[in-house]
C-alpha positions in Angstrom: 97.2 131.0 119.9 93.8 129.6 118.9 93.9 126.8 116.9 91.5 124.2 115.9 93.6 121.2 117.5 93.5 117.5 118.0 93.1 116.4 121.5 96.6 114.8 121.3 98.3 118.4 120.7 96.5 120.4 122.9 99.0 119.7 126.0 101.8 121.0 124.0 99.9 123.9 122.7 98.7 124.7 126.2 102.4 124.8 127.4 103.4 127.2 124.4 100.4 129.6 125.3 101.5 129.8 128.7 104.6 131.9 127.9 102.5 134.4 125.8 100.3 137.2 127.4 96.8 136.5 127.2 95.3 140.0 127.3 95.2 141.3 123.8 96.3 144.8 124.9 99.3 143.5 126.4 100.3 141.4 123.1 103.3 142.8 121.1 101.9 143.1 117.3 103.5 140.4 116.0 101.9 138.0 118.8 98.6 139.6 117.7 99.2 138.1 114.4 100.1 135.0 115.5 96.7 134.9 117.6 94.6 136.0 114.4 96.3 133.1 112.5 93.2 130.8 112.7 90.8 133.6 111.9 92.6 134.8 109.1 92.7 131.3 107.4 89.1 130.7 107.9 88.2 133.9 106.4 90.7 133.5 103.5 90.1 129.8 102.8 86.7 129.1 104.3 88.1 126.4 106.8 90.3 126.5 109.8 93.6 124.8 110.0 94.7 122.3 112.5 98.8 122.4 111.9 98.9 121.2 115.6 97.7 117.9 114.3 100.1 117.6 111.6 103.0 118.0 114.0 101.5 115.3 116.4 101.2 112.8 113.1 104.8 113.3 112.2 106.3 113.4 115.7 107.8 109.8 115.3 110.0 111.4 112.6 111.9 113.2 115.0 114.0 110.3 116.1 116.5 109.1 113.7 114.6 107.0 111.0 114.0 106.4 107.4 111.6 109.0 105.7 109.3 106.8 103.4 106.8 107.8 100.7 104.0 106.7 102.9 105.0 109.0 105.6 104.3 111.9 103.2 100.5 111.6 103.3 100.7 113.2 106.8 102.5 116.2 105.3 99.6 116.8 102.5 96.7 116.0 104.6 93.8 117.9 103.3 91.7 117.7 106.4 94.3 119.7 108.4 95.5 122.2 105.8 95.5 123.8 102.2 98.9 121.7 101.2 97.1 120.4 98.0 96.0 123.9 96.8 99.7 124.9 96.5 102.2 121.9 96.3 102.7 118.5 95.2 105.3 115.8 96.0 107.2 114.2 93.1 105.7 110.8 92.2 106.6 107.8 94.3 108.5 106.1 91.3 111.1 109.1 91.7 111.3 109.6 95.7 110.7 106.2 97.0 114.0 104.9 95.5 116.2 108.0 96.6 115.0 107.6 100.1 115.4 103.9 100.6 118.2 103.4 103.0 118.7 107.0 104.3 118.1 107.6 107.8 117.5 111.4 108.6 118.3 112.3 112.4 115.8 115.3 112.5 115.7 115.7 116.1 119.6 116.4 116.3 120.0 118.4 113.4 122.2 121.3 114.4 122.3 124.7 112.9 125.6 124.4 112.4 125.3 121.2 110.0 121.9 121.8 108.7 122.9 122.5 105.1 123.8 119.1 104.1 120.7 117.2 105.3 118.7 120.2 103.5 120.8 119.6 100.2 120.2 116.2 100.7 116.7 116.5 100.8 116.5 119.0 98.1 118.0 116.3 96.0 115.4 114.0 96.6 112.3 116.1 96.4 113.5 119.1 93.8 111.8 121.7 95.7 113.2 123.7 98.8 109.5 124.5 99.6 108.6 120.6 100.1 111.8 120.1 101.9 110.9 123.2 104.2 107.3 121.9 104.7 108.8 118.7 106.0 111.2 120.3 108.3 108.5 122.7 109.8 106.2 120.1 110.9 108.9 117.6 111.9 110.8 120.4 113.8 108.4 123.3 114.2 110.8 124.4 117.2 113.5 125.5 114.7 112.2 125.7 111.1 109.5 127.5 109.0 108.0 127.1 105.8 109.9 128.9 103.0 107.2 131.1 101.5 106.9 134.1 99.4 105.0 136.6 101.5 107.5 136.3 104.2 110.4 136.5 101.8 108.8 139.9 101.0 108.2 140.9 104.8 111.8 140.5 105.4 113.5 141.0 102.0 115.5 137.8 102.5 119.0 137.9 101.3 119.3 135.7 98.2 122.2 133.1 98.2 123.9 131.5 95.4 121.4 128.5 95.3 118.3 127.7 97.1 119.7 126.0 100.2 121.8 129.1 101.1 118.8 131.2 100.7 116.7 129.0 102.8 119.5 129.0 105.6 119.3 132.9 105.4 115.6 132.6 105.8 115.9 130.5 109.1 118.7 132.7 110.3 116.2 135.5 110.2 113.3 134.0 111.5 115.3 132.3 114.4 116.6 135.9 115.3 113.2 137.0 115.4 112.0 134.3 117.4 114.6 135.2 120.1 114.1 138.9 119.9 110.2 139.0 120.3 110.1 136.1 122.7 108.5 133.3 120.5 108.7 129.8 121.5 109.0 128.3 118.2 110.1 129.1 114.7 107.1 127.9 113.4 105.2 130.5 115.3 107.1 133.2 114.1 106.3 131.6 110.3 102.8 131.9 111.0 102.9 135.4 112.8 105.1 136.9 109.8 102.5 135.3 107.3 99.5 136.9 108.8 101.5 140.2 109.0 102.0 140.0 105.1 98.2 139.5 105.1 97.4 142.7 107.4 99.9 144.9 105.3 99.3 143.6 101.7 96.7 141.3 101.7 92.7 141.5 101.6 92.4 141.8 105.5 94.6 144.7 106.1 95.0 146.2 109.4 96.3 150.1 109.5 97.7 149.7 113.0 99.6 146.7 112.4 100.7 148.3 109.3 101.8 151.4 111.6 103.6 149.0 114.1 105.5 147.0 111.4 106.8 150.4 109.6 107.7 151.7 113.0 109.4 148.5 114.2 113.1 149.6 114.2 114.2 145.9 114.7 112.6 144.4 111.7 113.3 147.4 109.5 117.0 147.2 110.2 116.9 143.4 109.4 115.3 144.2 106.5 117.9 146.8 105.3 120.8 144.6 106.2 119.4 142.0 103.9 118.9 144.5 101.1 122.4 146.0 101.5 124.4 143.0 102.3 125.1 142.2 98.7 126.6 145.6 98.3 129.1 145.1 101.1 131.3 143.8 98.5 131.6 147.0 96.8 134.3 149.6 97.5 133.0 153.1 98.2 133.6 154.1 94.5 131.7 151.1 93.1 128.9 151.7 95.5 128.5 155.3 94.5 128.6 154.3 90.9 125.8 151.6 91.4 123.6 153.8 93.3 123.4 156.8 90.6 120.0 155.6 89.2 118.4 154.5 92.5 119.7 157.3 95.0 121.6 160.0 93.0 121.9 161.8 96.3 123.6 158.9 98.3 125.7 158.2 95.2 127.2 161.8 95.2 127.6 161.7 98.9 129.5 158.2 98.9 131.7 159.5 95.9 132.5 162.8 97.9 133.8 160.7 100.6 135.5 158.2 98.5 137.3 161.3 96.7 138.8 162.7 100.0 139.5 159.4 101.6 141.7 158.3 98.3 143.6 161.7 98.1 144.7 161.6 101.7 145.7 158.0 101.1 148.0 159.3 98.3 149.4 161.9 100.8 150.1 159.5 103.4 151.9 157.1 101.0 154.2 159.9 100.1 155.0 160.6 103.7 152.9 163.9 103.7 150.5 165.0 106.5 147.0 163.4 105.3 144.9 164.1 108.6 144.7 166.1 111.7 143.3 169.3 112.7 144.0 172.1 110.3 145.1 169.7 107.7 142.7 170.8 104.7 142.0 168.9 101.6 143.3 171.8 99.7 146.7 171.8 101.5 147.1 168.0 100.8 146.2 168.3 97.1 148.8 171.2 96.7 151.4 169.1 98.8 151.2 166.2 96.5 154.2 165.6 94.0 153.3 165.4 90.2 154.5 161.7 90.4 152.4 158.5 89.5 148.8 159.0 89.3 149.3 162.9 90.1 149.9 165.5 87.8 149.0 169.3 87.7 145.7 168.7 85.5 144.4 166.0 87.9 145.2 168.2 91.1 142.8 170.9 89.3 140.2 168.6 88.7 140.4 167.2 92.4 140.1 171.1 93.5 136.9 171.8 91.3 135.2 168.5 92.8 136.5 169.3 96.4 134.5 172.7 96.0 131.4 170.7 94.5 131.7 168.6 97.7 131.7 171.6 99.9 128.4 172.9 98.4 126.5 169.6 98.8 127.7 168.9 102.3 127.9 172.6 103.7 125.6 174.3 101.7 122.9 171.5 100.6 123.7 172.0 97.0 123.8 168.7 95.4 126.1 168.3 92.1 124.2 168.4 89.1 124.5 165.4 86.5 127.4 166.5 84.8 129.4 167.2 88.2 128.2 163.9 89.6 129.2 162.0 86.5 132.7 163.4 86.5 133.0 163.0 90.3 132.0 159.3 90.0 134.1 158.8 87.1 137.3 160.3 88.8 136.9 158.2 92.1 136.5 154.9 90.0 139.9 155.9 88.0 141.8 157.1 91.3 140.8 153.4 92.9 142.1 151.8 89.8 145.2 154.2 89.8 145.7 153.3 93.5 145.4 149.6 93.0 147.9 149.8 90.1 150.4 151.6 92.5 150.1 148.8 95.1 150.7 146.1 92.5 153.7 148.0 91.3 155.1 148.5 95.1 154.9 152.2 94.9 152.3 152.4 97.7 151.6 150.1 100.6 148.5 148.0 100.6 145.6 149.5 102.2 145.5 148.5 106.2 
């Protein structure tokens, strides 16, 4: 890492650098991004940053101590970085009384209990970004600045409120720290900020872009964040939700849901529902006309089963009308099964 450093911070920085390969060709692309941080900052803002100097100036706040309004001058120091271009602390008349008498034990802040102190700081400073800046410089080993570019790179899962979102953000950058061998979360923060610049900013790098898009770990992390909210959906609800975005996946999920629910019905009635040679046609024919099952509906299931076979075995995706009928049917069948469970005619799903 090539920072413009204060002399007081050089020793700590040297220790960090010792664990990172020095030959450019040996560096992982994210470590290259970290090394590019000073250069890109100079190009983008016309001056270099000395973030290590800010860390050094707030080192005394790591112990259990009152955070005062006067301490905030270290975080917004214009001689070290561009804080004042993007943020401003609330006026002293609002913050100082709220801080008085409170001692934050930042050094012993554990990941299990961090939401409480973060929420307390948010109540005082009214901005999760400002809270993240304070934490990043006092505890660069374990905290990062909450920034839009990194949220975009990781597609951070949104929480129900800012603290939950920031904790999700921290969880991701900490996982990246471990997986890619970074010493500190703050280093991951800087690397990802440069990654965003290399992929979407002014100083793009096709090779870095290629590495990012081929990075299985990061792409899976992003996908997990994107689909996590859908984990609360049933298969039928998921199929219905995906119709506009991915009609092919919606149809595939609905086909699976239809078969699984019909087989569940058969199992509840004490009929063969799975195993070699037990076809969906046979299961449909064996179901008694009782409860949610009747002859007309069984005919519809067979029609939809044929559409499923054409899709899965022949690659012929159901058309818009068939797809609509399929999804409508699995949604209704799901409701029918839930009703049967409530009325004790069917067992709850295992």
